[in-house]
Structure formats: structure tokens, C-alpha cells
C-alpha positions in Angstrom: 75.0 107.7 154.0 71.5 106.5 153.5 72.6 103.3 156.0 74.3 105.6 158.6 71.9 108.0 159.0 69.0 105.6 159.6 71.3 103.6 161.7 72.5 107.1 163.8 68.6 108.0 164.2 67.7 104.2 165.7 70.7 104.5 167.7 70.7 108.0 169.0 67.6 107.7 171.2 69.2 105.4 173.8 72.4 106.6 173.8 71.3 110.1 174.6 68.9 108.5 177.3 72.3 106.5 178.6 74.1 110.0 178.8 71.3 112.0 180.4 70.9 109.1 183.0 75.0 109.4 183.7 74.2 113.1 183.5 71.7 113.1 186.5 73.9 110.6 188.6 76.9 113.2 188.8 77.1 115.8 191.6 75.0 118.5 191.6 77.8 121.4 191.2 78.9 119.4 188.1 75.8 118.8 186.3 75.6 122.6 184.8 78.6 122.3 182.9 78.0 118.5 181.9 74.7 119.9 180.5 76.0 123.1 178.8 78.7 120.6 176.6 76.3 117.6 175.7 73.5 119.9 174.9 75.8 121.8 172.5 75.1 118.6 170.3 78.0 116.7 168.8 78.1 113.6 166.4 78.1 110.8 169.5 80.7 109.1 166.7 82.6 107.4 169.9 79.4 106.0 171.4 77.9 104.8 168.0 81.4 103.3 167.4 80.9 101.6 170.7 77.3 99.9 169.9 77.9 99.1 166.3 81.2 97.2 166.7 79.4 95.2 169.7 76.3 94.6 167.8 78.5 93.3 164.5 80.0 90.8 166.8 76.6 89.7 168.0 75.9 91.6 171.1 72.3 91.9 171.9 72.4 93.2 175.3 71.1 96.7 175.7 73.2 97.7 178.5 76.0 98.1 176.0 74.4 101.8 175.8 75.6 102.2 179.2 78.8 101.5 178.6 79.0 103.5 175.1 78.6 107.0 177.1 81.7 106.3 179.0 83.3 107.1 175.9 81.6 110.1 175.0 81.9 111.6 178.8 85.9 111.1 178.3 85.3 113.1 175.0 83.9 115.5 176.6 86.2 116.0 179.4 88.9 116.3 176.7 86.8 119.3 174.8 86.3 121.2 178.5 90.0 120.9 179.2 91.1 121.6 175.4 88.9 124.9 175.3 90.7 126.0 178.5 94.0 125.9 177.5 93.1 127.3 174.1 91.3 130.0 175.3 88.8 129.0 173.2 85.3 131.5 173.1 83.1 128.7 171.7 82.4 125.5 171.2 79.8 124.5 167.9 78.7 127.4 167.9 77.7 127.7 172.0 79.6 130.1 174.6 82.6 127.7 175.5 81.7 126.2 179.3 84.8 128.3 180.9 83.5 131.9 179.5 79.8 131.0 181.2 81.0 128.8 184.5 84.8 129.9 184.9 88.0 128.4 184.5 88.6 126.3 187.7 85.1 125.2 187.9 85.1 123.8 184.1 88.2 121.9 184.8 87.3 120.3 187.8 84.1 119.3 185.9 86.2 117.9 183.3 87.9 115.5 185.8 84.6 114.7 187.4 83.1 113.5 184.2 86.4 111.6 183.6 86.5 110.0 187.2 82.6 109.3 186.7 83.0 107.8 183.5 85.8 105.4 184.7 83.7 104.3 187.9 81.0 103.5 185.0 83.7 101.2 182.9 84.6 99.6 186.6 80.6 98.5 187.2 81.0 96.0 184.4 83.4 93.8 186.4 86.0 93.2 183.4 89.6 94.2 183.5 90.0 94.1 179.9 87.5 97.0 179.5 89.1 99.0 182.3 92.6 98.6 180.8 90.9 99.5 177.4 89.7 103.0 179.0 92.6 103.6 181.0 94.9 103.6 177.7 92.4 105.9 175.9 92.6 108.3 178.9 96.4 108.2 179.2 97.1 108.4 175.2 94.7 111.2 174.7 96.4 113.2 177.3 99.9 112.0 176.0 99.0 113.4 173.0 97.7 116.6 173.9 100.9 117.1 176.1 102.9 116.5 172.7 100.6 119.1 170.9 100.9 121.9 173.5 105.1 121.1 173.4 104.9 121.5 169.4 103.0 124.7 168.9 104.6 127.4 167.3 107.7 125.2 166.5 108.2 125.1 162.4 110.7 122.0 162.7 107.9 119.8 163.8 107.9 116.5 161.6 105.2 114.5 159.9 106.5 111.8 162.1 105.8 113.9 165.5 102.7 115.0 164.2 101.5 111.8 163.3 101.8 110.8 167.1 100.1 114.0 168.1 97.1 113.0 166.5 96.7 109.2 166.9 97.2 110.4 170.7 94.7 113.2 170.9 92.1 111.9 168.3 92.6 108.3 166.8 93.2 106.7 170.5 89.8 107.3 171.5 88.0 106.7 168.2 90.3 103.2 168.3 88.8 102.5 172.0 85.3 103.1 171.5 85.7 100.0 168.6 88.0 98.0 170.8 85.7 98.3 173.8 82.3 97.3 171.9 84.3 94.6 170.4 85.5 93.6 174.1 81.8 93.7 175.2 80.6 91.4 172.9 83.2 88.7 173.7 85.2 89.1 170.6 88.2 87.0 169.9 91.7 88.1 170.0 91.9 88.7 166.3 88.4 90.1 166.2 89.5 92.8 168.6 92.3 93.6 166.9 90.7 94.1 163.8 88.0 96.4 165.6 91.1 98.5 167.2 92.8 98.8 163.6 89.5 100.1 162.2 89.0 102.5 164.9 92.6 103.9 165.1 92.5 104.1 161.2 89.3 106.0 160.9 90.5 108.1 163.7 93.9 109.3 162.1 91.8 110.2 159.0 89.0 112.1 161.0 91.8 114.3 162.1 93.5 114.9 159.0 90.2 115.7 157.3 89.8 118.6 160.3 93.3 119.5 159.4 91.8 120.1 156.1 88.7 121.9 156.8 90.6 124.4 159.1 91.4 125.9 155.6 88.3 125.4 153.8 86.1 129.0 153.2 84.2 130.5 156.2 81.4 130.7 154.2 81.2 126.8 154.0 81.9 126.2 157.7 80.7 128.8 159.4 83.7 129.9 161.4 87.3 131.8 160.4 89.9 130.0 158.1 93.2 129.3 159.4 92.6 128.7 163.0 95.5 126.3 163.3 98.1 129.0 161.9 96.7 131.3 165.0 97.4 128.6 167.2 100.7 128.1 166.1 99.9 124.0 164.8 101.9 122.9 162.0 99.3 121.0 160.5 100.1 119.0 157.1 98.3 121.6 154.7 100.4 124.3 156.9 103.4 122.4 156.6 103.2 122.1 152.9 102.7 125.6 152.4 105.6 126.8 154.5 108.0 124.1 152.5 106.6 125.8 148.8 107.7 129.3 150.5 110.6 131.2 148.6 113.8 131.3 151.6 112.7 135.0 152.4 109.2 134.3 152.7 110.2 131.1 154.9 111.9 133.1 157.1 109.2 135.7 157.7 106.6 133.1 158.3 108.8 131.3 160.9 109.3 134.3 162.8 105.6 135.2 162.8 104.5 131.6 163.6 107.0 131.1 166.4 106.1 134.4 167.8 102.1 133.9 167.2 102.4 137.0 165.4 99.7 136.0 162.6 96.3 137.7 162.6 93.0 136.6 161.5 93.8 138.3 158.2 97.1 136.5 157.6 95.5 133.4 158.7 92.7 134.1 156.4 95.0 134.9 153.4 97.1 131.5 154.1 94.1 129.5 154.1 93.4 130.8 150.5 96.7 130.1 149.2 96.5 126.5 150.6 93.1 125.8 149.1 94.5 127.4 145.9 97.6 125.4 145.9 95.7 122.0 146.5 97.7 121.5 149.9 94.3 120.8 151.8 93.5 118.2 149.4 96.7 116.5 149.9 95.8 116.2 153.7 92.5 114.6 152.5 94.2 111.8 150.2 96.2 111.0 153.3 93.0 110.7 155.3 92.2 108.2 152.4 94.8 106.0 152.6 93.8 105.6 156.4 90.5 104.7 155.6 91.7 102.3 152.8 93.2 100.4 155.7 90.0 101.1 157.9 88.3 98.9 155.3 90.9 96.3 155.3 90.2 95.6 159.0 86.9 95.6 158.2 87.3 92.7 155.9 88.7 90.5 159.0 85.3 91.2 160.8 81.8 89.3 160.4 79.9 90.7 157.2 76.5 91.7 158.7 74.5 95.0 158.4 77.0 96.8 160.8 79.4 95.8 158.2 77.7 98.4 155.8 77.1 100.9 158.0 80.9 101.0 159.2 81.8 101.3 155.4 79.5 104.2 154.9 81.1 105.6 158.1 84.4 105.7 156.2 82.8 107.8 153.4 81.1 110.0 155.8 84.6 110.7 157.4 86.4 111.3 153.9 83.4 113.7 152.6 83.2 115.8 155.6 82.4 119.7 154.9 82.6 121.1 158.2 
């Protein structure tokens, strides 16, 4: 990961500076919530991808950082809303915003972040960029709605789950890559390749997240099996359910549908999933998507950004937390 870490170290300062400028432009009533979510950290994966893809296609304009942080603002808005919907107590080791500022102010701050990001994209006076950002917003919301409708449902198919994660996770990463390519003036084939890379990395990213949800809490620093308690039938959990005896499955289905699993139950299920390798199977599925991402990169110019983007697929595959 040498190239990726070095490039991240180079790109983070201008990304964070542009993000700070965007926060300063927010209404004073919104700024405390925005600063809280941004100061909690984060990988800045989405703005980094905007910049990398733009540079790969020859962009030398530093205004790309202003565009890149729009994707981080959209991402932050979804996190603020997600934590309210999930009634989460924390985010990245810090208190969730709604526990400090209240539910209504947090939801409205998320709306303000989204609206401001939309306005920043519009300043570039490029309909293609606006369409890309709009599609990312719409698809992310659709994925979240589908996930909510599927919670505590034991009959969620693999196809439905793919649609959920394509919307709620992959599309934003796809749009980040596509936006960078559009800003650099890439041709139709280059923009499509950038979008393909981003979508496949996004699908893999979520599948690895699904595997990590059942990782040993001593490694991740958070309780194992959160998806069990939240009623999300992710691939590792689906495999676990399929391998239960009929009587065990009936008991599981009842508890899952009614949200009756305790933290101890979730930890026990997580241990069984690790023992039987169902989390590893999710990572195998993620690798299939990463292979497709690498194939998409082959359709783009060979340069140092190519090498960084290839290393990023390794980072996504090998994440431990």
C-alpha cells in the first residue's frame, strides 16, 4: 500500500482545506453538526477518487478539490441520516450527531449539506456533472429505502441485496470516479470505464464491510454481529441461515423477524460465521468485483494514478476494520 498511502498523504491536505472552506460557507446553525461529522475522521475515499480519476485523465486544475468535496458532503449527509434511522449511539468512535444536537437539527443539517453540495456542483456550469451528482443522490436514497423495506425479512434474495448495496454504497463511489473523469474531459468510453471501476470497487467495499461486521470485536473494536441485531440479511448471515437445521432455522427466523437477538446472540452467531468461513465467502465475492474493477482500469490510460487505483483494490480487499 506504499503508493496509496503516499498519495493519500499528498491529497488529504488540499481535500481537507476545500472541505473546511465548504463548511465555513454553511449557515452558522448548520456548522456545528457539519464540523462534528467531519472532525470524526473518515477515509475521504470518495473525494480522493474524484481527484485520482481526474488526474489520471490529464486534469491539472486544482479546482478539482472543490468538486471532490461535494461527494464527501453527500456522503456525510447520508451518514447523519443513517445514524438517526438506525438510532446509532456512535459514529467512528464519537457520539452520533443526533445524540448531541437532537434528531430534527441533525436531519436538517444533513439536508443542508446535501443542498449545499448540489449548489457547489452547479457552480461548475456543466450539466453532465449535475446529472452525475443528481443520480448519485437519487440512487443512494433508493438503496436506503430498499434496505429499510428489507429489514427483518428472511426471504431477501441475493439479487435484492445486490440492488441494496449498489444503491446505498456503490453508486456514490461510482459517481465519484465518473465525476472525476467528466471534469477531466474524458471521452464516453473513458467515463464509462471510470464509472465501472467505481461501481465494482463500491460493491466490493460493502461486501467486505458485511464480512467485517462478524469479525472478532478484539480486532475491530466494536461488537460483532450488528447486522443481526439490525435485521440485515447480509451474505454471511444468509449463508449461516441456510446451513441451520429446519428447527434451528425456524427459531432464527422468528427472532430475526421480531428483532429479538441480543448482543450475546449476535456475538455467538458471529463466532459461528467465522468458524464456518461464511465471512470469507463474502470476501471471495468481493474479490470477483475487484477483478472487474481492475479490468475497467485496463481501459484507461497507463500512468502513476493507475498504480494507485490498483493498490486501492488491495486496500478494499484486505481491510481489517
